[in-house]
C-alpha positions in Angstrom: 139.4 62.9 107.3 140.8 65.0 110.6 139.5 62.6 113.0 141.6 59.6 110.5 144.7 61.4 110.2 144.7 62.0 114.2 144.0 58.4 114.7 146.8 57.6 112.4 149.4 59.9 114.1 148.3 59.0 117.4 149.2 55.6 116.8 152.1 54.3 119.4 153.5 52.7 116.9 153.6 55.8 114.2 155.3 58.1 117.0 157.8 55.2 117.7 158.9 56.0 114.2 162.2 57.9 114.4 165.8 57.5 113.0 164.7 54.8 110.7 162.0 56.6 109.1 164.3 59.4 108.7 167.4 57.7 107.7 165.1 55.8 104.8 163.5 59.4 103.7 166.9 61.0 103.3 168.2 58.5 101.5 165.3 59.7 98.3 168.0 63.1 98.2 168.0 65.1 95.4 171.2 63.4 93.8 169.2 60.1 94.4 166.2 61.4 92.6 168.1 61.9 89.7 169.9 58.6 89.8 166.6 56.9 89.7 165.0 59.8 87.4 168.0 58.8 85.2 166.8 55.1 85.3 163.5 55.1 84.8 164.2 58.2 81.5 166.7 55.4 80.0 165.9 51.8 80.9 161.9 52.5 81.6 160.6 50.1 83.9 163.5 47.3 83.4 165.4 48.9 86.5 162.2 48.6 89.0 163.1 45.0 90.0 166.3 47.1 91.8 164.5 48.5 94.6 162.9 45.1 95.5 166.1 43.4 95.6 167.9 46.0 97.5 165.3 46.1 100.1 165.9 43.3 102.4 169.9 44.0 101.9 168.8 47.8 103.2 166.9 46.9 106.2 169.5 44.2 107.0 172.4 46.6 107.5 170.8 49.3 109.0 169.3 47.3 111.7 172.9 46.5 112.1 173.9 49.7 112.9 170.7 50.9 114.6 171.5 48.1 117.2 175.1 48.9 117.5 174.1 52.7 118.6 171.1 51.5 120.6 172.9 48.7 122.9 176.4 50.7 123.5 175.3 54.0 123.5 177.7 55.3 121.0 177.9 56.3 117.5 179.1 54.2 114.4 182.8 55.8 114.7 183.5 55.8 118.3 182.4 51.8 118.3 185.2 51.4 115.1 187.6 53.7 117.6 187.3 50.9 120.3 188.3 47.6 118.4 190.1 49.0 115.0 193.7 51.0 114.3 192.9 54.5 114.3 194.3 54.5 110.9 191.4 52.7 109.5 188.7 55.2 111.4 190.6 58.5 110.3 190.8 57.0 106.7 187.3 56.0 106.3 185.9 59.0 108.5 188.4 61.4 105.9 186.4 60.0 102.9 182.7 60.2 104.3 183.2 63.7 104.9 184.5 64.3 101.1 181.5 62.3 100.0 179.3 63.9 102.1 180.8 67.5 100.9 180.1 66.6 97.5 176.5 65.3 97.9 175.8 68.6 99.6 176.9 70.3 97.0 174.7 68.4 94.6 171.6 68.4 96.7 171.7 71.8 97.4 172.3 72.7 93.5 169.2 70.5 92.6 167.1 72.5 95.5 168.1 75.8 94.1 167.5 75.0 90.3 164.1 73.4 91.3 163.3 76.7 92.8 164.3 78.6 89.7 161.8 76.7 87.7 159.2 77.1 90.1 159.7 81.4 90.5 162.3 82.2 88.1 165.5 84.2 89.7 168.8 83.1 90.1 169.5 79.3 91.3 172.5 80.5 93.4 170.9 82.8 95.8 168.7 80.2 96.3 171.2 77.7 97.2 172.7 80.1 99.5 169.4 80.7 101.3 168.8 76.4 101.5 172.4 75.9 103.0 171.7 79.1 105.9 168.2 77.5 106.9 169.4 73.6 107.1 172.4 75.2 109.2 170.4 77.6 111.0 168.1 74.8 112.3 170.7 72.4 113.0 172.5 74.7 115.4 169.3 76.4 116.8 166.5 74.3 116.9 166.8 71.1 120.1 166.7 67.8 119.1 163.3 66.7 120.0 162.1 69.7 117.8 164.3 69.1 115.3 163.7 65.5 114.8 159.8 66.4 114.7 160.2 68.7 111.8 162.0 66.0 109.8 159.5 63.5 110.4 156.9 65.9 109.0 159.3 66.5 105.9 158.9 62.7 105.1 155.3 63.7 104.1 157.4 65.7 101.1 158.6 62.8 99.4 154.3 61.5 98.6 154.6 63.9 96.0 156.1 61.2 94.0 153.4 59.1 94.9 150.9 61.7 93.7 152.8 62.1 90.1 151.4 59.1 89.8 147.9 59.6 89.1 148.3 62.4 87.1 149.9 60.6 84.4 148.9 57.4 82.2 150.4 54.2 83.7 150.6 50.3 81.7 150.3 48.4 84.9 150.8 45.3 83.2 154.1 46.2 81.7 155.1 47.2 85.0 154.2 43.6 86.5 156.4 42.4 83.8 159.3 44.4 84.0 159.4 43.5 87.7 158.9 39.9 87.6 161.2 39.5 84.4 163.2 42.6 83.5 164.3 42.5 79.7 167.9 43.9 80.7 171.3 43.6 78.5 174.3 43.1 80.7 175.9 45.9 78.9 178.4 48.7 80.1 175.4 51.2 80.2 172.9 48.9 82.2 175.6 47.4 84.6 176.8 51.3 85.3 173.2 52.1 86.1 172.8 49.3 88.8 175.9 50.0 90.3 174.4 53.5 90.4 170.9 52.6 92.1 172.4 49.9 94.5 175.3 53.0 95.5 172.3 55.2 96.1 170.1 52.9 97.9 172.9 51.9 100.1 175.2 54.7 101.2 177.6 55.0 104.4 176.0 58.2 105.8 172.9 56.4 106.5 175.1 53.8 108.6 176.6 56.4 110.5 173.3 58.7 111.0 171.0 55.9 112.4 173.6 54.7 114.8 173.8 58.5 116.2 170.0 59.0 116.4 169.4 55.8 118.1 172.6 57.3 120.9 170.7 60.6 120.8 167.2 58.6 121.6 169.4 57.1 124.7 170.6 60.5 125.6 167.0 61.4 125.8 166.0 58.9 128.0 168.3 59.0 130.3 167.8 62.8 130.9 164.3 62.3 131.1 165.2 59.6 133.9 167.6 62.2 136.0 170.6 62.6 133.8 173.9 61.3 134.6 176.3 59.6 132.6 175.4 57.9 129.4 174.6 54.1 129.8 172.9 51.7 127.8 169.4 50.4 128.4 168.8 47.7 131.2 168.0 44.5 129.8 164.2 44.7 129.2 164.4 47.9 128.1 167.0 46.9 125.3 164.7 44.2 124.1 162.1 46.9 123.7 164.0 49.5 122.1 165.3 46.3 119.7 161.7 45.6 118.4 161.1 49.7 118.0 163.9 49.4 116.0 162.8 46.3 113.8 159.8 48.0 113.5 161.1 51.5 112.5 163.7 50.3 110.2 161.4 47.7 108.0 159.1 51.2 107.6 161.3 53.3 107.1 163.6 51.5 104.6 160.2 50.3 102.9 159.1 53.8 102.4 162.5 54.8 101.0 162.5 52.1 98.5 158.8 52.7 97.6 159.6 56.4 96.8 162.3 55.3 94.5 160.0 53.0 93.0 157.2 55.4 92.2 160.2 58.0 90.7 161.6 55.3 88.6 157.8 54.6 87.6 156.5 58.0 86.8 159.9 58.7 84.5 159.7 55.9 82.5 155.9 56.1 81.9 156.7 59.9 80.9 160.2 60.6 79.7 161.2 57.3 78.6 158.0 56.6 76.5 158.2 59.9 74.8 162.1 59.1 73.7 164.1 61.5 76.3 166.5 58.8 78.0 169.2 61.4 78.5 168.3 62.9 82.1 171.3 63.9 84.5 170.1 66.3 87.4 166.7 66.0 89.1 165.9 69.6 88.2 166.1 68.2 84.8 164.0 65.4 85.2 161.2 68.2 86.4 161.5 70.4 83.8 161.3 67.7 81.2 157.9 66.4 82.6 156.4 69.9 82.3 155.0 69.5 78.7 154.5 65.4 78.9 152.7 65.5 82.5 151.4 68.7 82.6 151.8 71.3 85.3 150.8 69.5 88.6 153.5 66.5 87.6 155.7 69.3 87.2 154.8 71.1 90.0 154.7 67.7 92.4 158.0 66.7 91.1 159.6 70.2 91.8 158.3 70.7 95.2 159.5 66.7 96.2 163.2 68.0 95.2 163.1 71.0 97.6 161.8 68.6 100.4 163.9 65.9 100.1 166.8 68.2 100.4 165.8 70.4 102.9 165.3 66.6 104.9 168.7 65.1 103.9 171.3 68.2 103.8 171.1 68.2 107.7 171.6 64.1 107.8 174.4 64.6 105.3 176.2 67.5 107.4 174.9 65.8 110.7 176.4 62.5 109.7 179.8 63.9 108.7 180.1 66.0 112.2 179.0 62.9 114.4 181.7 60.9 112.8 184.6 63.0 113.1 184.0 63.9 116.4 183.8 61.0 118.1 187.0 60.1 115.9 188.6 62.9 118.0 186.9 62.4 121.6 184.8 65.5 120.9 181.4 66.5 122.5 178.5 65.7 120.0 174.6 65.8 119.7 172.1 67.9 118.4 170.6 68.2 121.8 173.5 70.2 123.0 174.3 73.8 122.7 176.5 75.7 120.5 179.0 76.5 123.2 179.0 73.0 124.8 180.0 71.1 121.2 181.7 73.6 119.4 183.7 71.4 117.4 180.5 69.1 116.4 178.3 71.9 115.2 181.9 73.6 113.2 181.6 70.2 111.6 178.2 70.8 110.4 178.8 74.2 109.4 182.4 73.3 107.7 180.0 70.6 105.5 177.3 72.8 104.8 179.4 75.8 103.6 181.5 73.8 102.0 178.6 72.3 100.2 177.5 75.5 99.1 180.3 76.9 97.9 181.0 74.3 95.5 177.8 75.1 93.8 179.7 78.5 93.0 182.7 76.4 91.3 182.9 75.2 87.5 182.0 71.6 89.2 180.1 69.6 86.9 176.9 68.3 89.0 176.9 65.1 87.2 180.5 64.6 88.0 179.9 65.5 91.5 177.4 62.5 91.7 179.8 60.4 89.9 182.5 61.3 92.5 180.2 60.8 95.5 178.3 57.5 94.2 182.5 56.3 94.1 183.3 57.3 97.1 180.4 56.1 99.0 180.5 52.6 97.1 184.3 51.9 97.9 183.9 53.2 101.8 180.5 51.3 102.0 181.9 47.8 101.8 184.8 48.4 104.5 182.1 49.7 106.8 179.7 47.4 106.3 182.5 44.8 106.8 183.4 46.4 110.3 179.9 47.1 111.5 179.1 43.2 110.9 182.2 42.2 112.9 181.6 44.9 115.6 177.8 43.5 115.9 179.3 39.9 116.3 181.6 40.5 119.2 180.2 39.7 122.8 183.1 42.6 124.0 180.7 45.2 122.4 177.3 43.9 122.2 177.3 41.7 125.3 174.0 39.6 125.3 172.5 41.4 122.3 175.5 40.0 119.6 173.4 40.0 116.5 171.4 36.2 115.3 172.5 34.2 112.5 169.6 35.5 110.6 170.3 39.2 110.8 174.0 37.8 110.5 173.9 36.5 107.3 171.5 38.9 106.0 173.9 41.8 106.5 176.9 39.7 104.7 174.8 39.2 101.9 174.5 42.8 102.0 178.1 43.7 102.2 178.8 41.1 99.3 176.2 42.5 97.1 178.0 46.2 97.6 181.2 44.3 97.3 180.5 42.9 93.9 178.6 46.5 92.7 182.0 48.4 93.8 184.1 46.0 91.7 181.4 46.1 88.7 181.8 49.8 88.6 185.3 50.0 88.6 185.6 46.9 85.8 182.9 49.0 83.9 184.6 52.7 84.3 
């Protein structure tokens, strides 16, 4: 077993996994788990098709954001600033910051509640501890070490795969519902589809993956003797674009696979038992205990904590990159605090702000709704802007996106636009 594991981890293709894998795994944060749990509990297997439908859309738009960071050597906000008015940039970044802080609050609250279910005690105290830990890791760890830890944290999501082996699943019904879902397109169904789409395709993921490609470029520059941060030479750029393609396919596939298993596990247990009203991920874990047993409960709870530890730094970090690039501040997880004081200050504000919100009377369910609404609203213009940037020769040079990726990106943008309209109409 050890030799098999070592052979897998030593595979060059596995070692190349990074920004795409971490981005995809961070998409399944505790608030996302709550959404998927609610989908499974309320609609059973009938929502599984959404994960198959969104996979190519996720791949397309995340590949565009990654290519922008890789080819230009700049983050997404910096690229937006070079072409579009500052008013557009500040509006998008401001909304992103608000949405991320609310999302951090919901995630940290869920982590604290999950640990309370496991150990007892005070959930708020655990939330503070998680917030301090996430902040400390980002501030005091070097980028290469930090990314290595994030890669290992993605394994926490495998707990949702393990859950399936502890419960009974009617696989015939699963296959039927995936191929021919039985859905009535009423208010509740449309709202849930919008929630799943909005949870799966989120703006903070665009900013994070572009920034991580920029960080990788910075690391390569440092290894080659330092100097100014320049995009890759043509031959090296093509090599990295191939790596981005592999990384993004795997990362987004991993993300949607885990989401698929979360819906599947809650559909096979909660929905089958008539429990259809699940509002938080911790509530889903607690409801699973009498139905799936202690092992199922333990795996589900540990998954919430593990993915929260992965997602909170991504949420805070993506906000910090966006704000810092908007104001030409130094940014980068490979920098020391005194070298990028404003960048780390934004990370601290976002993380501490999220922790502080858990002590208010903010309804965690309402927080998730607000975050999803803001993310849905800003996702469409950001995706459109990304598509326009990636097609410009003055931005991408000879590496403008090809027609196939361009069509896929615009389809993803159109689908998100339809979901936003549907969200407002159903609201």
